[in-house]
C-alpha atoms as a printed R data frame, in Angstrom:
    type eleno elety resid chain resno        x       y       z
1   ATOM     1    CA   MET     A     1 -125.753 -55.232   2.791
2   ATOM     2    CA   CYS     A     2 -122.761 -52.751   2.567
3   ATOM     3    CA   ASN     A     3 -119.319 -53.817   3.704
4   ATOM     4    CA   CYS     A     4 -117.895 -50.477   3.383
5   ATOM     5    CA   LYS     A     5 -115.877 -49.145   6.338
6   ATOM     6    CA   ASP     A     6 -118.030 -45.970   6.717
7   ATOM     7    CA   GLY     A     7 -121.249 -47.561   5.560
8   ATOM     8    CA   ASN     A     8 -121.815 -45.216   2.907
9   ATOM     9    CA   CYS     A     9 -122.159 -47.194   0.016
10  ATOM    10    CA   LYS     A    10 -123.547 -45.639  -3.308
11  ATOM    11    CA   GLY     A    11 -124.606 -48.750  -5.169
12  ATOM    12    CA   ALA     A    12 -124.013 -49.769  -8.492
13  ATOM    13    CA   CYS     A    13 -123.903 -47.796 -11.255
14  ATOM    14    CA   VAL     A    14 -127.148 -47.292 -14.076
15  ATOM    15    CA   TRP     A    15 -125.250 -49.655 -16.297
16  ATOM    16    CA   SER     A    16 -124.783 -52.086 -13.830
17  ATOM    17    CA   MET     A    17 -128.369 -52.239 -12.931
18  ATOM    18    CA   ILE     A    18 -129.475 -52.229 -16.416
19  ATOM    19    CA   GLY     A    19 -127.024 -55.047 -17.224
20  ATOM    20    CA   LYS     A    20 -128.687 -57.052 -14.127
21  ATOM    21    CA   ILE     A    21 -132.115 -56.589 -15.405
22  ATOM    22    CA   LEU     A    22 -131.071 -57.643 -18.831
23  ATOM    23    CA   LEU     A    23 -129.529 -60.598 -17.517
24  ATOM    24    CA   ILE     A    24 -132.753 -61.802 -15.439
25  ATOM    25    CA   VAL     A    25 -134.747 -61.078 -18.734
26  ATOM    26    CA   GLY     A    26 -132.504 -63.501 -20.525
27  ATOM    27    CA   GLY     A    27 -132.386 -66.024 -18.026
28  ATOM    28    CA   LEU     A    28 -136.152 -66.150 -17.601
29  ATOM    29    CA   ASN     A    29 -136.763 -66.267 -21.471
30  ATOM    30    CA   TRP     A    30 -134.256 -69.176 -21.581
31  ATOM    31    CA   GLY     A    31 -135.528 -70.649 -18.723
32  ATOM    32    CA   LEU     A    32 -139.084 -70.569 -20.626
33  ATOM    33    CA   VAL     A    33 -137.765 -71.878 -23.526
34  ATOM    34    CA   GLY     A    34 -136.270 -75.002 -22.135
35  ATOM    35    CA   ALA     A    35 -139.569 -75.698 -20.126
36  ATOM    36    CA   GLY     A    36 -141.620 -75.314 -23.357
37  ATOM    37    CA   MET     A    37 -139.187 -77.695 -25.109
38  ATOM    38    CA   LEU     A    38 -139.239 -80.343 -22.219
39  ATOM    39    CA   LEU     A    39 -143.116 -80.034 -22.257
40  ATOM    40    CA   GLY     A    40 -142.990 -80.842 -25.975
41  ATOM    41    CA   SER     A    41 -144.964 -77.730 -26.787
42  ATOM    42    CA   PHE     A    42 -145.014 -76.771 -30.588
43  ATOM    43    CA   SER     A    43 -145.449 -73.443 -29.766
44  ATOM    44    CA   SER     A    44 -142.445 -71.136 -28.788
45  ATOM    45    CA   TRP     A    45 -142.037 -69.993 -25.100
46  ATOM    46    CA   ASN     A    46 -139.848 -67.375 -26.274
47  ATOM    47    CA   ILE     A    47 -141.133 -64.159 -24.618
48  ATOM    48    CA   VAL     A    48 -138.692 -61.964 -26.609
49  ATOM    49    CA   GLU     A    49 -139.984 -63.655 -29.817
50  ATOM    50    CA   MET     A    50 -143.573 -63.485 -28.675
51  ATOM    51    CA   LEU     A    51 -143.450 -59.566 -28.021
52  ATOM    52    CA   LEU     A    52 -140.810 -58.625 -31.098
53  ATOM    53    CA   GLY     A    53 -141.047 -61.074 -33.497
54  ATOM    54    CA   SER     A    54 -142.684 -58.774 -35.683
55  ATOM    55    CA   MET     A    55 -139.568 -56.605 -35.586
56  ATOM    56    CA   PRO     A    56 -136.545 -58.977 -36.084
57  ATOM    57    CA   VAL     A    57 -134.304 -55.981 -36.093
58  ATOM    58    CA   VAL     A    58 -135.402 -55.065 -32.645
59  ATOM    59    CA   GLU     A    59 -135.234 -58.577 -31.493
60  ATOM    60    CA   ALA     A    60 -131.674 -59.188 -32.449
61  ATOM    61    CA   ILE     A    61 -130.789 -55.947 -30.662
62  ATOM    62    CA   VAL     A    62 -132.443 -57.349 -27.329
63  ATOM    63    CA   TYR     A    63 -130.378 -60.551 -27.603
64  ATOM    64    CA   LEU     A    64 -127.133 -58.731 -28.416
65  ATOM    65    CA   LEU     A    65 -127.831 -56.421 -25.064
66  ATOM    66    CA   VAL     A    66 -128.259 -59.623 -23.224
67  ATOM    67    CA   GLY     A    67 -125.030 -61.041 -24.417
68  ATOM    68    CA   VAL     A    68 -123.235 -57.769 -23.603
69  ATOM    69    CA   ALA     A    69 -124.675 -57.735 -20.161
70  ATOM    70    CA   ALA     A    70 -123.418 -61.260 -19.667
71  ATOM    71    CA   ILE     A    71 -119.951 -60.139 -20.682
72  ATOM    72    CA   MET     A    72 -120.163 -57.209 -18.400
73  ATOM    73    CA   LYS     A    73 -120.919 -59.441 -15.393
74  ATOM    74    CA   ILE     A    74 -118.194 -61.617 -16.297
75  ATOM    75    CA   PHE     A    75 -115.733 -58.702 -16.064
76  ATOM    76    CA   GLY     A    76 -117.507 -56.725 -13.785
77  ATOM    77    CA   CYS     A    77 -118.013 -52.910 -13.823
78  ATOM    78    CA   HIS     A    78 -114.853 -51.252 -13.033
79  ATOM    79    CA   CYS     A    79 -116.317 -47.501 -12.533
80  ATOM    80    CA   LYS     A    80 -115.759 -45.629  -9.452
81  ATOM    81    CA   LYS     A    81 -119.330 -46.189  -8.081
82  ATOM    82    CA   CYS     A    82 -119.039 -49.908  -8.527
83  ATOM    83    CA   THR     A    83 -115.739 -50.399  -7.084
84  ATOM    84    CA   SER     A    84 -116.057 -47.780  -4.296
85  ATOM    85    CA   CYS     A    85 -117.317 -50.323  -1.669
86  ATOM    86    CA   GLN     A    86 -115.002 -53.281  -3.125
87  ATOM    87    CA   VAL     A    87 -111.918 -51.773  -2.637
88  ATOM    88    CA   ASP     A    88 -112.697 -50.888   1.052
89  ATOM    89    CA   ALA     A    89 -114.600 -54.106   1.891
90  ATOM    90    CA   LYS     A    90 -113.561 -56.327   4.674
91  ATOM    91    CA   PRO     A    91 -115.033 -59.137   6.211
92  ATOM    92    CA   MET     A    92 -117.641 -58.563   8.802
93  ATOM    93    CA   THR     A    93 -115.806 -59.829  11.881
94  ATOM    94    CA   GLY     A    94 -116.547 -59.213  15.568
95  ATOM    95    CA   ASN     A    95 -118.204 -60.339  18.621
96  ATOM    96    CA   MET     A    96 -121.513 -61.809  17.620
97  ATOM    97    CA   ASP     A    97 -122.415 -62.814  20.897
98  ATOM    98    CA   ALA     A    98 -122.521 -58.948  22.242
99  ATOM    99    CA   LYS     A    99 -125.077 -58.397  19.659
100 ATOM   100    CA   MET     A   100 -127.478 -60.887  20.806
């Protein structure tokens, strides 16, 4: 939902979207690793390791990119596309009864 004055949000930039996808992949991966540990599974539930274990350099790059995505999320993206709505955003107020 857009909170822009004119309602013309452009959405997030490509880098923000890639970061979001990497954070989802990383979060699901760690969730599976934790579930595997709690269930006492001797085999690893690390999906990244399962898919890329034969290529340790590529596996390390994926982990590094997930870490960079987390840092980007902490500090936020400050590009024009990502901040265009946030600068002009105002809380949505008004008479809700009139809309019902």
